[in-house]
VMD Tcl script that builds the backbone (N, CA, C; Angstrom):
set m [mol new atoms 468]
animate dup $m
set s [atomselect $m all]
$s set {name element resname resid chain x y z} {
  {N N MET 1 A -57.837 8.854 -19.456}
  {CA C MET 1 A -57.471 10.250 -19.595}
  {C C MET 1 A -56.283 10.363 -20.552}
  {N N ALA 2 A -56.380 11.278 -21.494}
  {CA C ALA 2 A -55.316 11.470 -22.471}
  {C C ALA 2 A -54.528 12.728 -22.142}
  {N N VAL 3 A -53.227 12.637 -22.264}
  {CA C VAL 3 A -52.334 13.774 -22.012}
  {C C VAL 3 A -52.248 14.610 -23.287}
  {N N PRO 4 A -52.596 15.900 -23.204}
  {CA C PRO 4 A -52.550 16.738 -24.402}
  {C C PRO 4 A -51.120 17.171 -24.738}
  {N N PHE 5 A -50.855 17.268 -26.054}
  {CA C PHE 5 A -49.558 17.777 -26.498}
  {C C PHE 5 A -49.739 18.611 -27.755}
  {N N VAL 6 A -48.716 19.399 -28.048}
  {CA C VAL 6 A -48.678 20.225 -29.259}
  {C C VAL 6 A -47.332 20.007 -29.937}
  {N N SER 7 A -47.234 20.461 -31.174}
  {CA C SER 7 A -45.953 20.461 -31.873}
  {C C SER 7 A -45.260 21.777 -31.557}
  {N N ARG 8 A -44.002 21.712 -31.142}
  {CA C ARG 8 A -43.268 22.927 -30.803}
  {C C ARG 8 A -41.926 22.905 -31.533}
  {N N LYS 9 A -41.602 24.018 -32.133}
  {CA C LYS 9 A -40.340 24.146 -32.851}
  {C C LYS 9 A -39.235 24.450 -31.860}
  {N N ARG 10 A -38.153 23.697 -31.955}
  {CA C ARG 10 A -36.987 23.911 -31.084}
  {C C ARG 10 A -35.755 24.133 -31.945}
  {N N LEU 11 A -34.919 25.035 -31.463}
  {CA C LEU 11 A -33.645 25.277 -32.119}
  {C C LEU 11 A -32.592 24.372 -31.513}
  {N N ASN 12 A -31.591 24.042 -32.292}
  {CA C ASN 12 A -30.481 23.233 -31.814}
  {C C ASN 12 A -29.460 24.176 -31.183}
  {N N PRO 13 A -29.266 24.126 -29.844}
  {CA C PRO 13 A -28.331 25.057 -29.205}
  {C C PRO 13 A -26.881 24.822 -29.627}
  {N N GLN 14 A -26.592 23.663 -30.188}
  {CA C GLN 14 A -25.226 23.378 -30.647}
  {C C GLN 14 A -24.995 23.860 -32.072}
  {N N ASP 15 A -26.088 24.193 -32.780}
  {CA C ASP 15 A -25.979 24.704 -34.144}
  {C C ASP 15 A -27.047 25.787 -34.322}
  {N N VAL 16 A -26.724 26.987 -33.844}
  {CA C VAL 16 A -27.705 28.080 -33.835}
  {C C VAL 16 A -28.115 28.522 -35.237}
  {N N ASP 17 A -27.341 28.196 -36.247}
  {CA C ASP 17 A -27.681 28.585 -37.618}
  {C C ASP 17 A -28.632 27.593 -38.284}
  {N N ALA 18 A -28.776 26.418 -37.704}
  {CA C ALA 18 A -29.638 25.391 -38.293}
  {C C ALA 18 A -31.106 25.762 -38.097}
  {N N GLU 19 A -31.916 25.337 -39.040}
  {CA C GLU 19 A -33.366 25.544 -38.944}
  {C C GLU 19 A -33.909 24.673 -37.811}
  {N N GLY 20 A -34.825 25.218 -37.045}
  {CA C GLY 20 A -35.431 24.459 -35.957}
  {C C GLY 20 A -36.254 23.297 -36.473}
  {N N LYS 21 A -36.472 22.321 -35.601}
  {CA C LYS 21 A -37.300 21.160 -35.932}
  {C C LYS 21 A -38.431 21.057 -34.931}
  {N N PHE 22 A -39.503 20.397 -35.333}
  {CA C PHE 22 A -40.676 20.271 -34.484}
  {C C PHE 22 A -40.625 18.987 -33.663}
  {N N TYR 23 A -41.012 19.113 -32.400}
  {CA C TYR 23 A -41.039 17.992 -31.462}
  {C C TYR 23 A -42.337 18.058 -30.659}
  {N N PRO 24 A -42.778 16.916 -30.123}
  {CA C PRO 24 A -43.949 16.984 -29.241}
  {C C PRO 24 A -43.576 17.664 -27.932}
  {N N ALA 25 A -44.502 18.455 -27.398}
  {CA C ALA 25 A -44.301 19.146 -26.122}
  {C C ALA 25 A -45.630 19.125 -25.364}
  {N N PRO 26 A -45.575 19.057 -24.041}
  {CA C PRO 26 A -46.829 19.061 -23.273}
  {C C PRO 26 A -47.641 20.320 -23.566}
  {N N ALA 27 A -48.939 20.156 -23.648}
  {CA C ALA 27 A -49.844 21.292 -23.839}
  {C C ALA 27 A -50.476 21.602 -22.491}
  {N N TYR 28 A -50.158 22.752 -21.949}
  {CA C TYR 28 A -50.720 23.164 -20.675}
  {C C TYR 28 A -51.959 23.994 -20.967}
  {N N ILE 29 A -53.110 23.452 -20.651}
  {CA C ILE 29 A -54.376 24.099 -20.949}
  {C C ILE 29 A -54.536 25.370 -20.130}
  {N N ALA 30 A -54.223 25.277 -18.850}
  {CA C ALA 30 A -54.299 26.409 -17.928}
  {C C ALA 30 A -53.681 25.948 -16.615}
  {N N GLU 31 A -53.672 26.824 -15.624}
  {CA C GLU 31 A -53.213 26.448 -14.288}
  {C C GLU 31 A -54.412 26.150 -13.400}
  {N N ILE 32 A -54.214 25.211 -12.495}
  {CA C ILE 32 A -55.210 24.927 -11.467}
  {C C ILE 32 A -54.633 25.467 -10.163}
  {N N GLY 33 A -55.391 26.280 -9.475}
  {CA C GLY 33 A -54.920 26.881 -8.234}
  {C C GLY 33 A -55.381 26.108 -7.011}
  {N N VAL 34 A -54.972 26.596 -5.860}
  {CA C VAL 34 A -55.284 25.960 -4.583}
  {C C VAL 34 A -56.793 25.855 -4.369}
  {N N ASN 35 A -57.528 26.899 -4.711}
  {CA C ASN 35 A -58.977 26.872 -4.499}
  {C C ASN 35 A -59.641 25.743 -5.284}
  {N N GLN 36 A -59.248 25.574 -6.536}
  {CA C GLN 36 A -59.829 24.503 -7.353}
  {C C GLN 36 A -59.410 23.132 -6.834}
  {N N LEU 37 A -58.135 22.991 -6.476}
  {CA C LEU 37 A -57.684 21.722 -5.893}
  {C C LEU 37 A -58.462 21.393 -4.626}
  {N N ALA 38 A -58.610 22.375 -3.766}
  {CA C ALA 38 A -59.324 22.165 -2.510}
  {C C ALA 38 A -60.776 21.769 -2.765}
  {N N GLU 39 A -61.401 22.407 -3.720}
  {CA C GLU 39 A -62.790 22.083 -4.065}
  {C C GLU 39 A -62.892 20.640 -4.555}
  {N N ASP 40 A -61.971 20.238 -5.432}
  {CA C ASP 40 A -61.977 18.864 -5.944}
  {C C ASP 40 A -61.710 17.854 -4.832}
  {N N ILE 41 A -60.738 18.127 -3.981}
  {CA C ILE 41 A -60.407 17.211 -2.878}
  {C C ILE 41 A -61.586 17.101 -1.914}
  {N N SER 42 A -62.259 18.203 -1.658}
  {CA C SER 42 A -63.378 18.179 -0.709}
  {C C SER 42 A -64.512 17.263 -1.177}
  {N N GLN 43 A -64.605 17.027 -2.478}
  {CA C GLN 43 A -65.650 16.152 -3.015}
  {C C GLN 43 A -65.427 14.686 -2.644}
  {N N SER 44 A -64.177 14.328 -2.307}
  {CA C SER 44 A -63.885 12.927 -1.985}
  {C C SER 44 A -63.439 12.728 -0.530}
  {N N THR 45 A -63.636 13.759 0.314}
  {CA C THR 45 A -63.271 13.654 1.727}
  {C C THR 45 A -64.375 14.269 2.582}
  {N N THR 46 A -64.191 14.171 3.879}
  {CA C THR 46 A -65.150 14.805 4.793}
  {C C THR 46 A -64.738 16.229 5.149}
  {N N LEU 47 A -63.639 16.694 4.585}
  {CA C LEU 47 A -63.164 18.054 4.853}
  {C C LEU 47 A -63.808 19.047 3.900}
  {N N THR 48 A -63.975 20.261 4.369}
  {CA C THR 48 A -64.473 21.323 3.497}
  {C C THR 48 A -63.311 21.904 2.697}
  {N N ALA 49 A -63.633 22.600 1.631}
  {CA C ALA 49 A -62.598 23.249 0.821}
  {C C ALA 49 A -61.792 24.228 1.667}
  {N N THR 50 A -62.451 24.940 2.567}
  {CA C THR 50 A -61.760 25.898 3.436}
  {C C THR 50 A -60.764 25.193 4.349}
  {N N GLU 51 A -61.127 24.046 4.895}
  {CA C GLU 51 A -60.213 23.286 5.751}
  {C C GLU 51 A -59.009 22.783 4.955}
  {N N ILE 52 A -59.264 22.346 3.746}
  {CA C ILE 52 A -58.177 21.845 2.891}
  {C C ILE 52 A -57.230 22.980 2.530}
  {N N ILE 53 A -57.758 24.154 2.230}
  {CA C ILE 53 A -56.907 25.315 1.939}
  {C C ILE 53 A -56.022 25.620 3.140}
  {N N GLY 54 A -56.572 25.532 4.350}
  {CA C GLY 54 A -55.775 25.758 5.560}
  {C C GLY 54 A -54.649 24.751 5.693}
  {N N VAL 55 A -54.919 23.493 5.380}
  {CA C VAL 55 A -53.886 22.456 5.442}
  {C C VAL 55 A -52.798 22.736 4.400}
  {N N ILE 56 A -53.203 23.090 3.191}
  {CA C ILE 56 A -52.214 23.379 2.135}
  {C C ILE 56 A -51.356 24.584 2.528}
  {N N GLN 57 A -51.974 25.620 3.087}
  {CA C GLN 57 A -51.203 26.794 3.515}
  {C C GLN 57 A -50.216 26.426 4.621}
  {N N SER 58 A -50.622 25.557 5.528}
  {CA C SER 58 A -49.697 25.089 6.570}
  {C C SER 58 A -48.554 24.287 5.966}
  {N N LEU 59 A -48.885 23.454 4.994}
  {CA C LEU 59 A -47.864 22.661 4.313}
  {C C LEU 59 A -46.836 23.569 3.638}
  {N N LEU 60 A -47.319 24.646 3.023}
  {CA C LEU 60 A -46.425 25.579 2.325}
  {C C LEU 60 A -45.535 26.373 3.278}
  {N N THR 61 A -45.889 26.420 4.524}
  {CA C THR 61 A -45.059 27.060 5.543}
  {C C THR 61 A -44.105 26.047 6.181}
  {N N THR 62 A -44.621 24.858 6.444}
  {CA C THR 62 A -43.871 23.854 7.194}
  {C C THR 62 A -42.799 23.162 6.356}
  {N N VAL 63 A -43.107 22.820 5.119}
  {CA C VAL 63 A -42.129 22.125 4.277}
  {C C VAL 63 A -40.851 22.951 4.101}
  {N N PRO 64 A -40.924 24.231 3.702}
  {CA C PRO 64 A -39.688 25.010 3.580}
  {C C PRO 64 A -38.917 25.128 4.902}
  {N N LYS 65 A -39.633 25.225 6.011}
  {CA C LYS 65 A -38.970 25.320 7.321}
  {C C LYS 65 A -38.061 24.107 7.542}
  {N N TYR 66 A -38.590 22.912 7.309}
  {CA C TYR 66 A -37.785 21.709 7.526}
  {C C TYR 66 A -36.680 21.562 6.480}
  {N N MET 67 A -36.946 21.984 5.264}
  {CA C MET 67 A -35.897 21.928 4.241}
  {C C MET 67 A -34.725 22.822 4.632}
  {N N LEU 68 A -35.015 24.022 5.133}
  {CA C LEU 68 A -33.954 24.941 5.557}
  {C C LEU 68 A -33.188 24.424 6.772}
  {N N LEU 69 A -33.810 23.535 7.546}
  {CA C LEU 69 A -33.121 22.917 8.692}
  {C C LEU 69 A -32.280 21.719 8.282}
  {N N GLY 70 A -32.309 21.349 7.003}
  {CA C GLY 70 A -31.475 20.267 6.510}
  {C C GLY 70 A -32.190 18.939 6.334}
  {N N TYR 71 A -33.513 18.932 6.399}
  {CA C TYR 71 A -34.279 17.701 6.228}
  {C C TYR 71 A -34.706 17.530 4.773}
  {N N LYS 72 A -34.795 16.274 4.334}
  {CA C LYS 72 A -35.535 15.932 3.133}
  {C C LYS 72 A -36.969 15.741 3.596}
  {N N VAL 73 A -37.921 16.264 2.851}
  {CA C VAL 73 A -39.320 16.150 3.244}
  {C C VAL 73 A -40.021 15.187 2.292}
  {N N ARG 74 A -40.459 14.065 2.843}
  {CA C ARG 74 A -41.164 13.055 2.053}
  {C C ARG 74 A -42.665 13.215 2.269}
  {N N LEU 75 A -43.373 13.394 1.173}
  {CA C LEU 75 A -44.829 13.344 1.192}
  {C C LEU 75 A -45.176 11.980 0.601}
  {N N ASP 76 A -45.548 11.058 1.472}
  {CA C ASP 76 A -45.768 9.671 1.059}
  {C C ASP 76 A -46.643 9.601 -0.189}
  {N N ASN 77 A -46.241 8.746 -1.106}
  {CA C ASN 77 A -46.912 8.506 -2.385}
  {C C ASN 77 A -46.855 9.697 -3.345}
  {N N PHE 78 A -46.195 10.780 -2.945}
  {CA C PHE 78 A -46.053 11.947 -3.812}
  {C C PHE 78 A -44.597 12.175 -4.192}
  {N N GLY 79 A -43.707 12.245 -3.205}
  {CA C GLY 79 A -42.304 12.417 -3.514}
  {C C GLY 79 A -41.532 13.085 -2.398}
  {N N ILE 80 A -40.262 13.356 -2.687}
  {CA C ILE 80 A -39.344 13.949 -1.717}
  {C C ILE 80 A -38.908 15.325 -2.218}
  {N N PHE 81 A -38.962 16.298 -1.316}
  {CA C PHE 81 A -38.459 17.642 -1.586}
  {C C PHE 81 A -37.197 17.841 -0.769}
  {N N LYS 82 A -36.183 18.417 -1.376}
  {CA C LYS 82 A -34.933 18.685 -0.668}
  {C C LYS 82 A -34.257 19.884 -1.321}
  {N N LEU 83 A -33.261 20.411 -0.626}
  {CA C LEU 83 A -32.517 21.548 -1.155}
  {C C LEU 83 A -31.260 21.085 -1.866}
  {N N GLY 84 A -30.887 21.822 -2.866}
  {CA C GLY 84 A -29.610 21.664 -3.533}
  {C C GLY 84 A -28.935 23.024 -3.549}
  {N N PHE 85 A -27.654 23.047 -3.811}
  {CA C PHE 85 A -26.916 24.307 -3.866}
  {C C PHE 85 A -26.572 24.671 -5.299}
  {N N LYS 86 A -26.585 25.961 -5.564}
  {CA C LYS 86 A -25.992 26.502 -6.781}
  {C C LYS 86 A -24.610 26.967 -6.369}
  {N N ASN 87 A -23.589 26.427 -6.980}
  {CA C ASN 87 A -22.229 26.867 -6.669}
  {C C ASN 87 A -21.897 28.106 -7.481}
  {N N LYS 88 A -21.066 28.953 -6.920}
  {CA C LYS 88 A -20.628 30.144 -7.646}
  {C C LYS 88 A -19.872 29.717 -8.895}
  {N N ALA 89 A -19.963 30.549 -9.931}
  {CA C ALA 89 A -19.361 30.231 -11.220}
  {C C ALA 89 A -17.866 29.982 -11.111}
  {N N ASP 90 A -17.191 30.679 -10.195}
  {CA C ASP 90 A -15.740 30.526 -10.088}
  {C C ASP 90 A -15.336 29.369 -9.161}
  {N N CYS 91 A -16.302 28.647 -8.615}
  {CA C CYS 91 A -15.997 27.502 -7.748}
  {C C CYS 91 A -15.759 26.281 -8.625}
  {N N LYS 92 A -14.516 25.856 -8.699}
  {CA C LYS 92 A -14.136 24.723 -9.551}
  {C C LYS 92 A -13.891 23.454 -8.747}
  {N N GLY 93 A -14.210 23.488 -7.469}
  {CA C GLY 93 A -13.961 22.332 -6.619}
  {C C GLY 93 A -12.583 22.412 -5.997}
  {N N TYR 94 A -12.392 21.639 -4.942}
  {CA C TYR 94 A -11.136 21.676 -4.192}
  {C C TYR 94 A -10.608 20.260 -4.000}
  {N N ASP 95 A -9.304 20.161 -3.820}
  {CA C ASP 95 A -8.686 18.865 -3.553}
  {C C ASP 95 A -8.856 18.445 -2.101}
  {N N LYS 96 A -9.144 19.406 -1.208}
  {CA C LYS 96 A -9.284 19.108 0.225}
  {C C LYS 96 A -10.616 19.645 0.737}
  {N N ALA 97 A -11.306 18.840 1.542}
  {CA C ALA 97 A -12.634 19.195 2.054}
  {C C ALA 97 A -12.608 20.463 2.896}
  {N N ASN 98 A -11.518 20.712 3.643}
  {CA C ASN 98 A -11.483 21.868 4.541}
  {C C ASN 98 A -11.394 23.199 3.798}
  {N N LEU 99 A -11.171 23.176 2.497}
  {CA C LEU 99 A -11.106 24.412 1.712}
  {C C LEU 99 A -12.489 24.902 1.263}
  {N N VAL 100 A -13.481 24.036 1.345}
  {CA C VAL 100 A -14.847 24.397 0.947}
  {C C VAL 100 A -15.462 25.293 2.022}
  {N N THR 101 A -16.049 26.425 1.591}
  {CA C THR 101 A -16.679 27.358 2.534}
  {C C THR 101 A -18.056 27.773 2.017}
  {N N ALA 102 A -18.811 28.433 2.857}
  {CA C ALA 102 A -20.120 28.962 2.477}
  {C C ALA 102 A -19.994 29.995 1.360}
  {N N ASN 103 A -18.840 30.623 1.231}
  {CA C ASN 103 A -18.625 31.606 0.162}
  {C C ASN 103 A -18.669 30.980 -1.227}
  {N N ASP 104 A -18.587 29.649 -1.318}
  {CA C ASP 104 A -18.646 28.954 -2.605}
  {C C ASP 104 A -20.092 28.733 -3.061}
  {N N ILE 105 A -21.047 29.026 -2.196}
  {CA C ILE 105 A -22.456 28.793 -2.496}
  {C C ILE 105 A -23.078 30.070 -3.038}
  {N N ASP 106 A -23.750 29.945 -4.179}
  {CA C ASP 106 A -24.385 31.092 -4.812}
  {C C ASP 106 A -25.880 31.162 -4.499}
  {N N GLY 107 A -26.462 30.088 -4.024}
  {CA C GLY 107 A -27.885 30.093 -3.712}
  {C C GLY 107 A -28.421 28.686 -3.552}
  {N N LEU 108 A -29.721 28.618 -3.355}
  {CA C LEU 108 A -30.404 27.342 -3.162}
  {C C LEU 108 A -31.282 27.028 -4.357}
  {N N ARG 109 A -31.557 25.746 -4.532}
  {CA C ARG 109 A -32.575 25.331 -5.484}
  {C C ARG 109 A -33.384 24.225 -4.840}
  {N N VAL 110 A -34.636 24.144 -5.189}
  {CA C VAL 110 A -35.512 23.104 -4.664}
  {C C VAL 110 A -35.464 21.922 -5.619}
  {N N MET 111 A -35.246 20.765 -5.051}
  {CA C MET 111 A -35.186 19.540 -5.842}
  {C C MET 111 A -36.367 18.653 -5.453}
  {N N TYR 112 A -36.937 18.001 -6.431}
  {CA C TYR 112 A -38.087 17.136 -6.213}
  {C C TYR 112 A -37.846 15.803 -6.896}
  {N N THR 113 A -38.054 14.731 -6.156}
  {CA C THR 113 A -37.972 13.388 -6.704}
  {C C THR 113 A -39.334 12.734 -6.521}
  {N N PRO 114 A -40.029 12.427 -7.615}
  {CA C PRO 114 A -41.354 11.838 -7.477}
  {C C PRO 114 A -41.301 10.435 -6.884}
  {N N ASP 115 A -42.322 10.083 -6.116}
  {CA C ASP 115 A -42.448 8.761 -5.525}
  {C C ASP 115 A -42.797 7.749 -6.622}
  {N N SER 116 A -42.397 6.504 -6.416}
  {CA C SER 116 A -42.678 5.472 -7.414}
  {C C SER 116 A -44.182 5.270 -7.610}
  {N N MET 117 A -44.977 5.491 -6.566}
  {CA C MET 117 A -46.430 5.375 -6.687}
  {C C MET 117 A -46.975 6.434 -7.647}
  {N N LEU 118 A -46.469 7.662 -7.536}
  {CA C LEU 118 A -46.888 8.729 -8.437}
  {C C LEU 118 A -46.446 8.412 -9.863}
  {N N LYS 119 A -45.210 7.952 -10.013}
  {CA C LYS 119 A -44.706 7.596 -11.337}
  {C C LYS 119 A -45.576 6.519 -11.967}
  {N N ALA 120 A -45.988 5.523 -11.171}
  {CA C ALA 120 A -46.827 4.437 -11.686}
  {C C ALA 120 A -48.178 4.971 -12.169}
  {N N LYS 121 A -48.736 5.944 -11.452}
  {CA C LYS 121 A -50.024 6.512 -11.854}
  {C C LYS 121 A -49.920 7.297 -13.154}
  {N N LEU 122 A -48.727 7.797 -13.449}
  {CA C LEU 122 A -48.515 8.589 -14.660}
  {C C LEU 122 A -47.929 7.762 -15.798}
  {N N ASN 123 A -47.713 6.477 -15.575}
  {CA C ASN 123 A -47.034 5.620 -16.535}
  {C C ASN 123 A -47.950 5.211 -17.692}
  {N N LYS 124 A -47.425 5.280 -18.882}
  {CA C LYS 124 A -48.063 4.829 -20.117}
  {C C LYS 124 A -49.452 5.410 -20.370}
  {N N PRO 125 A -49.552 6.732 -20.388}
  {CA C PRO 125 A -50.860 7.330 -20.686}
  {C C PRO 125 A -51.148 7.321 -22.183}
  {N N GLU 126 A -52.349 7.657 -22.535}
  {CA C GLU 126 A -52.713 7.928 -23.926}
  {C C GLU 126 A -52.335 9.388 -24.194}
  {N N TYR 127 A -52.120 9.736 -25.449}
  {CA C TYR 127 A -51.767 11.107 -25.815}
  {C C TYR 127 A -52.743 11.614 -26.865}
  {N N VAL 128 A -53.038 12.908 -26.811}
  {CA C VAL 128 A -53.902 13.526 -27.803}
  {C C VAL 128 A -53.259 14.835 -28.253}
  {N N LYS 129 A -53.144 15.002 -29.582}
  {CA C LYS 129 A -52.527 16.213 -30.122}
  {C C LYS 129 A -53.564 17.329 -30.211}
  {N N LEU 130 A -53.194 18.500 -29.696}
  {CA C LEU 130 A -54.068 19.670 -29.731}
  {C C LEU 130 A -53.541 20.692 -30.725}
  {N N ASP 131 A -54.428 21.483 -31.218}
  {CA C ASP 131 A -54.055 22.635 -32.012}
  {C C ASP 131 A -53.446 23.646 -31.050}
  {N N ALA 132 A -52.293 24.201 -31.358}
  {CA C ALA 132 A -51.577 25.114 -30.459}
  {C C ALA 132 A -52.407 26.337 -30.089}
  {N N ARG 133 A -53.430 26.648 -30.858}
  {CA C ARG 133 A -54.278 27.808 -30.554}
  {C C ARG 133 A -55.070 27.631 -29.268}
  {N N PHE 134 A -55.205 26.387 -28.787}
  {CA C PHE 134 A -56.056 26.127 -27.634}
  {C C PHE 134 A -55.303 25.956 -26.326}
  {N N ILE 135 A -53.998 26.152 -26.341}
  {CA C ILE 135 A -53.250 26.012 -25.092}
  {C C ILE 135 A -53.174 27.343 -24.372}
  {N N ASP 136 A -52.693 27.292 -23.129}
  {CA C ASP 136 A -52.577 28.474 -22.280}
  {C C ASP 136 A -51.759 29.539 -22.995}
  {N N LYS 137 A -52.352 30.701 -23.198}
  {CA C LYS 137 A -51.672 31.784 -23.924}
  {C C LYS 137 A -50.514 32.392 -23.139}
  {N N ASP 138 A -50.463 32.168 -21.822}
  {CA C ASP 138 A -49.370 32.696 -21.011}
  {C C ASP 138 A -48.132 31.813 -21.077}
  {N N GLU 139 A -48.279 30.643 -21.680}
  {CA C GLU 139 A -47.154 29.711 -21.725}
  {C C GLU 139 A -46.103 30.232 -22.699}
  {N N THR 140 A -44.889 30.361 -22.202}
  {CA C THR 140 A -43.791 30.775 -23.053}
  {C C THR 140 A -42.637 29.828 -22.826}
  {N N GLU 141 A -41.781 29.726 -23.805}
  {CA C GLU 141 A -40.634 28.845 -23.702}
  {C C GLU 141 A -39.373 29.689 -23.729}
  {N N THR 142 A -38.533 29.493 -22.736}
  {CA C THR 142 A -37.286 30.231 -22.687}
  {C C THR 142 A -36.234 29.486 -23.496}
  {N N PRO 143 A -35.197 30.166 -23.982}
  {CA C PRO 143 A -34.155 29.502 -24.755}
  {C C PRO 143 A -33.516 28.323 -24.021}
  {N N ALA 144 A -33.390 28.424 -22.708}
  {CA C ALA 144 A -32.774 27.337 -21.947}
  {C C ALA 144 A -33.626 26.079 -21.999}
  {N N GLU 145 A -34.950 26.223 -22.144}
  {CA C GLU 145 A -35.839 25.067 -22.185}
  {C C GLU 145 A -35.924 24.449 -23.567}
  {N N SER 146 A -35.538 25.182 -24.587}
  {CA C SER 146 A -35.804 24.755 -25.945}
  {C C SER 146 A -35.079 23.483 -26.355}
  {N N GLY 147 A -33.959 23.171 -25.753}
  {CA C GLY 147 A -33.249 21.976 -26.172}
  {C C GLY 147 A -33.012 20.985 -25.063}
  {N N THR 148 A -33.670 21.161 -23.929}
  {CA C THR 148 A -33.421 20.274 -22.799}
  {C C THR 148 A -34.696 19.692 -22.262}
  {N N ASP 149 A -34.567 18.592 -21.534}
  {CA C ASP 149 A -35.726 18.006 -20.857}
  {C C ASP 149 A -36.050 18.862 -19.654}
  {N N SER 150 A -37.340 18.998 -19.346}
  {CA C SER 150 A -37.757 19.861 -18.248}
  {C C SER 150 A -37.385 19.304 -16.891}
  {N N ASP 151 A -37.142 17.989 -16.788}
  {CA C ASP 151 A -36.831 17.426 -15.477}
  {C C ASP 151 A -35.335 17.171 -15.295}
  {N N ALA 152 A -34.522 17.670 -16.177}
  {CA C ALA 152 A -33.087 17.442 -16.072}
  {C C ALA 152 A -32.540 18.045 -14.783}
  {N N GLY 153 A -31.747 17.273 -14.072}
  {CA C GLY 153 A -31.100 17.786 -12.870}
  {C C GLY 153 A -31.938 17.714 -11.622}
  {N N ASN 154 A -33.120 17.112 -11.683}
  {CA C ASN 154 A -33.956 17.060 -10.496}
  {C C ASN 154 A -33.854 15.735 -9.767}
  {N N GLY 155 A -33.039 14.825 -10.230}
  {CA C GLY 155 A -32.905 13.540 -9.562}
  {C C GLY 155 A -31.841 13.565 -8.503}
  {N N ASP 156 A -31.659 12.417 -7.870}
  {CA C ASP 156 A -30.631 12.307 -6.825}
  {C C ASP 156 A -29.256 12.206 -7.421}
}
mol reanalyze $m
mol bondsrecalc $m
mol representation Tube
mol addrep $m
């Protein structure tokens, strides 16, 4: 299986006046939803697509529940999901632990660390360049993504 990519022009955020340069970027053909995943999984199991959808819906309810209770949730061979905090912009850190309060937290973010088994399955693929006209038309790139790796900040 070959991973599709396209050429994408990126601007240098450190030199906004400079002309952008082209870099390889993943080509997302389209999205696959729960129904399609369930149908594919049902072909290799004794479960029906409807049963698999029920399991996925339960997973989507149960995983956030445990994350909010302070657990890291490991899906064996897939990875670990956990919560991280967004600190308020004016929170510069404190010299003493007792000065830290909930008022310093601006929100939550979901963090994902892939399992080594998943990483191994994705290791050293073949690549195929696509014409940009054939990728998902809903795909857009925000300025924040233009100069950074998509997985930055998701590790431990």
